[in-house]
C-alpha positions as CSV (number, residue, x, y, z in Angstrom):
1,X,0.0,-0.1,0.0
2,X,1.2,3.3,-1.1
3,X,0.4,6.9,-0.1
4,X,0.8,10.4,-1.9
5,X,2.1,13.1,0.5
6,X,4.9,15.0,-2.0
7,X,5.2,14.8,-5.6
8,X,8.8,13.4,-4.7
9,X,7.1,10.3,-3.5
10,X,7.2,9.3,-7.1
11,X,10.2,8.8,-9.0
12,X,10.5,10.3,-12.5
13,X,9.7,7.1,-14.0
14,X,6.6,6.4,-12.0
15,X,5.6,9.8,-12.6
16,X,6.0,9.2,-16.5
17,X,3.9,5.9,-16.0
18,X,1.1,7.8,-14.2
19,X,1.2,10.9,-16.8
20,X,1.0,8.2,-19.8
21,X,-1.9,6.4,-17.8
22,X,-3.6,9.8,-17.7
23,X,-3.0,10.4,-21.4
24,X,-4.8,7.1,-22.0
25,X,-7.8,7.9,-20.1
26,X,-8.0,11.3,-22.0
27,X,-8.0,9.4,-25.2
28,X,-10.3,6.7,-24.4
29,X,-12.3,7.5,-21.2
30,X,-15.1,5.1,-22.0
31,X,-12.5,2.2,-21.6
32,X,-12.5,3.2,-17.8
33,X,-16.0,3.8,-17.3
34,X,-16.6,1.1,-14.8
35,X,-13.3,0.0,-13.7
36,X,-13.6,1.3,-10.0
37,X,-17.4,-0.1,-9.4
38,X,-17.6,-1.3,-6.1
39,X,-14.8,1.2,-4.9
40,X,-15.3,4.3,-2.6
41,X,-13.3,7.4,-2.4
42,X,-13.5,9.2,1.0
43,X,-13.0,13.0,0.5
44,X,-11.9,14.4,3.9
45,X,-12.0,18.3,3.3
46,X,-11.3,20.5,6.4
47,X,-10.9,23.5,4.6
48,X,-12.9,24.7,1.3
49,X,-12.0,23.6,-1.8
50,X,-13.7,23.6,-5.4
51,X,-11.5,22.2,-7.8
52,X,-9.6,19.9,-5.8
53,X,-12.6,18.1,-3.7
54,X,-14.7,18.1,-7.0
55,X,-12.2,17.0,-9.5
56,X,-11.5,14.0,-7.0
57,X,-15.2,13.2,-6.8
58,X,-15.6,13.7,-10.5
59,X,-12.6,11.4,-11.0
60,X,-13.9,8.5,-9.0
61,X,-17.4,8.4,-10.5
62,X,-16.0,8.8,-14.1
63,X,-14.8,5.3,-13.0
64,X,-18.0,4.0,-11.7
65,X,-17.0,4.4,-8.2
66,X,-18.7,6.0,-5.3
67,X,-17.7,8.9,-2.9
68,X,-18.4,9.9,0.5
69,X,-16.9,12.7,3.1
70,X,-17.1,15.9,4.1
71,X,-16.1,19.4,2.9
72,X,-15.3,21.4,6.0
73,X,-14.3,20.6,9.3
74,X,-17.4,22.0,11.0
75,X,-19.5,19.4,9.3
76,X,-17.2,16.5,10.5
77,X,-16.4,15.2,14.3
78,X,-13.4,17.4,14.0
79,X,-15.9,19.7,15.5
80,X,-16.4,17.8,18.5
81,X,-12.3,17.5,18.8
82,X,-11.8,14.3,17.0
83,X,-8.2,13.3,16.0
84,X,-7.0,13.3,12.5
85,X,-5.6,9.7,13.7
86,X,-9.3,8.6,14.9
87,X,-10.9,10.1,11.9
88,X,-8.8,7.8,9.3
89,X,-9.1,5.0,11.5
90,X,-13.1,5.2,11.1
91,X,-12.7,6.3,7.7
92,X,-10.8,3.0,6.9
93,X,-13.7,1.4,7.7
94,X,-15.9,2.7,5.1
95,X,-13.6,3.4,2.2
96,X,-10.8,2.1,-0.3
97,X,-9.0,5.3,-0.9
98,X,-8.8,8.8,0.9
99,X,-8.1,12.1,-0.3
100,X,-7.4,14.6,2.6
101,X,-7.0,18.6,2.8
102,X,-6.1,20.0,6.0
103,X,-4.8,23.5,7.4
104,X,-2.1,22.0,9.2
105,X,1.2,20.8,7.3
106,X,1.6,17.4,8.0
107,X,-1.7,16.4,9.0
108,X,-2.3,14.0,5.9
109,X,1.2,12.2,6.7
110,X,-0.2,11.7,10.3
111,X,-3.3,10.3,8.4
112,X,-1.3,7.9,6.6
113,X,0.5,6.4,9.4
114,X,-2.6,5.4,11.1
115,X,-4.4,4.2,7.9
116,X,-5.2,1.1,6.6
117,X,-6.1,2.7,3.1
118,X,-4.1,4.7,1.0
119,X,-4.0,8.3,1.7
120,X,-3.7,11.3,-0.8
121,X,-2.6,14.6,0.4
122,X,-4.8,17.1,-1.1
123,X,-3.1,20.1,0.3
124,X,-1.7,20.8,3.8
125,X,-1.5,24.4,4.8
126,X,1.3,26.1,2.9
127,X,3.2,22.9,2.6
128,X,2.7,20.8,-0.3
129,X,-0.1,20.2,-3.0
130,X,1.0,17.0,-4.9
131,X,-2.2,16.4,-7.1
132,X,-2.2,19.8,-8.2
133,X,1.6,19.3,-9.3
134,X,0.7,16.1,-11.1
135,X,-2.0,18.2,-12.8
136,X,0.4,20.9,-13.7
137,X,3.0,18.2,-15.2
138,X,0.3,16.8,-17.3
139,X,-0.8,20.2,-18.6
140,X,2.7,21.0,-19.5
141,X,3.7,18.0,-21.1
142,X,0.5,17.4,-23.1
143,X,0.8,20.7,-24.7
144,X,4.3,21.4,-24.6
145,X,5.5,17.9,-25.6
146,X,8.0,17.7,-22.9
147,X,8.9,18.5,-19.1
148,X,12.9,19.4,-19.6
149,X,14.3,22.3,-21.3
150,X,12.1,24.8,-20.0
151,X,11.9,28.3,-18.7
152,X,9.1,28.6,-16.1
153,X,7.8,31.9,-14.6
154,X,6.4,31.3,-11.2
155,X,4.5,34.8,-10.3
156,X,2.8,36.0,-7.2
157,X,2.9,34.6,-3.7
158,X,6.0,32.2,-4.1
159,X,6.4,32.5,0.0
160,X,3.0,30.8,1.3
161,X,1.9,29.2,-2.1
162,X,2.1,25.4,-1.8
163,X,1.3,24.7,-5.6
164,X,4.6,26.7,-6.2
165,X,6.6,24.8,-3.8
166,X,5.4,21.5,-5.0
167,X,6.0,22.5,-8.4
168,X,9.8,23.5,-8.1
169,X,10.2,20.3,-6.3
170,X,8.9,18.1,-9.2
171,X,10.4,20.4,-11.8
172,X,13.7,20.4,-10.4
173,X,14.4,16.7,-11.4
174,X,14.1,17.2,-14.9
175,X,16.9,18.5,-17.3
176,X,17.9,22.0,-18.3
177,X,15.0,23.8,-16.2
178,X,15.3,27.5,-15.4
179,X,13.1,29.3,-12.9
180,X,12.2,32.8,-13.1
181,X,10.7,33.9,-9.8
182,X,8.5,37.0,-10.1
183,X,7.4,38.2,-6.7
184,X,7.6,41.4,-4.3
185,X,10.3,40.9,-1.7
186,X,7.7,40.3,1.1
187,X,6.6,36.9,-0.9
188,X,9.5,35.6,-2.0
189,X,10.3,31.8,-2.1
190,X,11.0,30.4,1.3
191,X,14.7,30.1,2.1
192,X,14.5,26.1,2.4
193,X,13.3,26.3,-1.0
194,X,15.9,28.5,-2.4
195,X,18.6,26.5,-0.5
196,X,17.8,22.7,-0.3
197,X,16.0,22.6,-3.7
198,X,17.4,25.2,-6.2
199,X,21.0,25.7,-4.9
200,X,21.5,22.2,-3.8
201,X,20.7,20.7,-7.1
202,X,22.3,23.6,-9.2
203,X,19.0,24.6,-10.8
204,X,19.5,27.9,-12.5
205,X,17.0,30.7,-11.3
206,X,16.5,34.5,-11.1
207,X,14.4,36.3,-8.6
208,X,12.9,39.4,-9.9
209,X,10.1,41.7,-8.8
210,X,8.4,42.9,-12.2
211,X,6.8,40.6,-14.7
212,X,7.7,42.4,-17.5
213,X,11.3,42.1,-17.1
214,X,11.1,38.3,-18.2
215,X,8.1,37.7,-19.8
216,X,9.6,37.3,-23.0
217,X,11.8,34.5,-21.9
218,X,9.4,32.2,-20.6
219,X,7.8,29.1,-22.1
220,X,5.4,28.7,-19.3
221,X,3.8,31.5,-16.7
222,X,2.4,30.1,-13.8
223,X,0.2,32.8,-12.1
224,X,-0.8,32.8,-8.3
225,X,-2.4,35.5,-6.4
226,X,-0.7,38.0,-4.6
227,X,-2.4,38.1,-1.1
228,X,-3.2,41.5,0.3
229,X,-3.3,39.8,4.0
230,X,0.3,38.9,3.5
231,X,1.8,42.5,3.5
232,X,2.9,44.2,6.6
233,X,2.1,47.7,4.8
234,X,-1.1,49.1,2.6
235,X,1.0,51.1,0.8
236,X,3.3,48.6,0.0
237,X,0.5,46.4,-1.2
238,X,-0.8,49.2,-3.4
239,X,2.5,49.7,-5.1
240,X,3.0,45.9,-5.8
241,X,-0.4,44.8,-6.7
242,X,-0.7,45.9,-10.4
243,X,2.7,44.5,-11.3
244,X,1.4,41.1,-11.0
245,X,-2.1,41.5,-12.9
246,X,-1.5,40.1,-16.1
247,X,-3.5,41.6,-19.2
248,X,-3.6,41.4,-22.7
249,X,-1.2,44.5,-23.0
250,X,1.4,42.3,-21.2
251,X,0.6,39.2,-23.1
252,X,1.8,41.0,-26.3
253,X,5.4,40.9,-24.4
254,X,5.3,36.9,-24.5
255,X,6.1,34.6,-27.1
256,X,3.5,33.1,-29.1
257,X,3.9,29.6,-28.0
258,X,4.0,30.5,-24.1
259,X,1.5,28.9,-21.9
260,X,-0.2,30.5,-18.9
261,X,-1.4,28.2,-16.1
262,X,-2.8,29.2,-12.9
263,X,-4.1,26.7,-10.2
264,X,-7.1,28.7,-9.6
265,X,-9.0,30.4,-8.0
266,X,-8.5,33.6,-9.8
267,X,-9.4,36.8,-8.2
268,X,-7.9,39.6,-10.3
269,X,-4.4,38.6,-11.1
270,X,-5.3,37.5,-14.7
271,X,-7.7,39.9,-16.5
272,X,-10.5,38.1,-18.3
273,X,-9.7,39.7,-21.3
274,X,-6.6,37.3,-21.1
275,X,-9.2,34.0,-21.2
276,X,-9.6,34.6,-25.1
277,X,-5.9,34.3,-25.7
278,X,-5.2,30.7,-27.0
279,X,-2.1,30.8,-24.6
280,X,-4.2,30.7,-21.4
281,X,-4.8,27.2,-20.7
282,X,-5.9,27.2,-17.0
283,X,-9.5,26.1,-17.8
284,X,-7.9,23.3,-19.9
285,X,-5.8,22.6,-16.6
286,X,-8.8,22.1,-14.6
287,X,-9.9,19.1,-17.1
288,X,-6.3,17.7,-17.0
289,X,-6.8,17.6,-13.3
290,X,-9.5,14.9,-13.5
291,X,-7.4,12.8,-15.7
292,X,-4.3,12.9,-13.6
293,X,-6.6,12.3,-10.5
294,X,-8.4,8.9,-12.0
295,X,-4.9,7.8,-12.8
296,X,-3.6,8.5,-9.5
297,X,-6.6,6.7,-7.9
298,X,-6.1,3.6,-10.2
299,X,-2.1,3.2,-9.5
300,X,-2.7,3.5,-5.5
301,X,-5.5,1.2,-5.9
302,X,-3.7,-1.3,-7.8
303,X,-6.1,-1.6,-10.6
304,X,-4.1,-2.8,-13.3
305,X,-6.8,-3.6,-16.0
306,X,-5.9,-0.9,-18.5
């Protein structure tokens, strides 16, 4: 039995297998329509989610399986003080696999240590979001044809953005990757990512404050929201926030084949006028997320009938 806590839990070869399976699901979804009949997925979401929770549920139902769970801590026995360890022991009696989102870093890991079914980390605080990373990798590989030889701009909240941390960890294992880290000083990547991942592995990276300064160099632009609540000064937020709004004018600086990704939800960091640009693929990214989670469920349940 395996769990998924981090994208690094899978080797590059295992990720390739997973992405190949997701691609086959996309090409022939009917082949997988009943493959999980009689299986149950538990979705334990201790904090709000739209895309991740619903994509897990859609993934399981697309394969003929069933779903149970809760969408907030208030609607579970956590409101009565039940521990994560006790919750997962109980859920293990009801379901075959579990996806957990929790505001506390490491909570899904605690669950996995006390579970008799596979546990998937669906986001833990500002730490990791491995299934979003698998979605991102599938999107990039499907639309770019590769996961190496890429210059990737990560823009916005790089300090607290768990999707950014997971994606850097995953892509750092591929050849000739360059990161352009675009953020205000207050929201730069954490020191441990800079030191233990980028510098330790000799990954080329550059930190800048202005998106316009590097936009023309990018193969991929990965946008995230700059959060007002992260700033110590209202004046600093007002000064910086417009630098990270992607609009049609800024898109003119980008390559014709650059792709724009976003883990969503979007607030105002991408103007709606960009949605019409064929390089904007963040809603395609959502659909790829369903295929990625279908493939992940099959692999962790060790269903090998494809």
